[in-house]
C-alpha positions in Angstrom: 0.1 -0.2 -0.3 1.7 2.9 -1.1 -0.2 5.3 1.1 1.0 3.4 4.1 4.9 2.8 3.0 5.1 6.3 1.2 7.7 5.0 -1.3 9.4 7.9 -3.4 9.4 5.6 -6.4 7.3 2.8 -7.5 8.2 0.5 -10.6 5.0 -0.3 -12.2 4.4 -3.1 -15.0 1.4 -2.7 -17.1 0.4 -6.5 -16.9 -0.6 -7.4 -13.3 -2.6 -10.2 -12.3 -5.2 -8.6 -10.4 -5.2 -5.0 -11.3 -3.7 -3.5 -14.6 -0.9 -1.3 -13.9 -2.6 2.0 -15.6 -5.3 1.6 -13.1 -3.0 0.8 -10.3 -1.2 4.1 -11.4 -4.4 6.0 -11.0 -5.2 4.5 -7.4 -1.5 5.2 -6.5 -1.4 9.0 -7.8 -5.0 9.5 -6.3 -3.7 8.2 -2.7 0.1 9.1 -2.8 0.7 12.0 -5.1 4.2 12.7 -4.1 5.3 9.1 -5.2 7.2 9.0 -8.6 5.7 6.0 -10.8 7.7 4.8 -13.7 6.1 2.2 -16.0 8.5 -0.7 -17.2 6.8 -2.4 -19.9 7.5 -4.6 -22.9 4.8 -2.6 -24.8 6.5 0.2 -26.6 3.7 1.7 -28.8 2.4 5.3 -28.4 -1.1 4.3 -27.2 0.1 2.8 -24.0 2.9 5.1 -23.3 0.1 8.1 -23.3 -2.1 6.2 -21.6 0.3 5.5 -18.7 1.1 9.3 -18.6 -2.2 10.5 -18.7 -2.8 8.0 -15.5 -0.4 9.8 -13.8 2.8 7.8 -14.2 6.1 10.2 -14.1 7.8 8.0 -17.0 7.7 5.2 -18.9 10.6 2.9 -19.2 11.2 -0.3 -21.7 12.1 -3.6 -20.3 14.5 -3.9 -23.0 16.6 -1.0 -21.3 19.9 -2.4 -20.1 20.1 -2.8 -16.2 22.6 0.6 -16.2 19.7 2.5 -18.1 17.1 1.5 -15.7 19.3 2.2 -12.6 20.0 5.8 -14.1 16.6 6.5 -14.5 15.8 5.6 -10.9 18.3 7.8 -9.5 17.1 11.5 -8.7 
């Protein structure tokens, strides 16, 4: 629960078992507006990226990124 734990960053996948990552992003954004949410997904099409940003994600990263790039994206 982001509201309780107050993480500074959440890495969110679009495909989740119970709730999709876009819906989860909207919910987290409403409950914990200071939390940064980065979508990490294999979907790289413009529609998914736009939907994630409109839901309140701070960024969208490809699962194909090298690990060093992912770490760099997570640093303030």
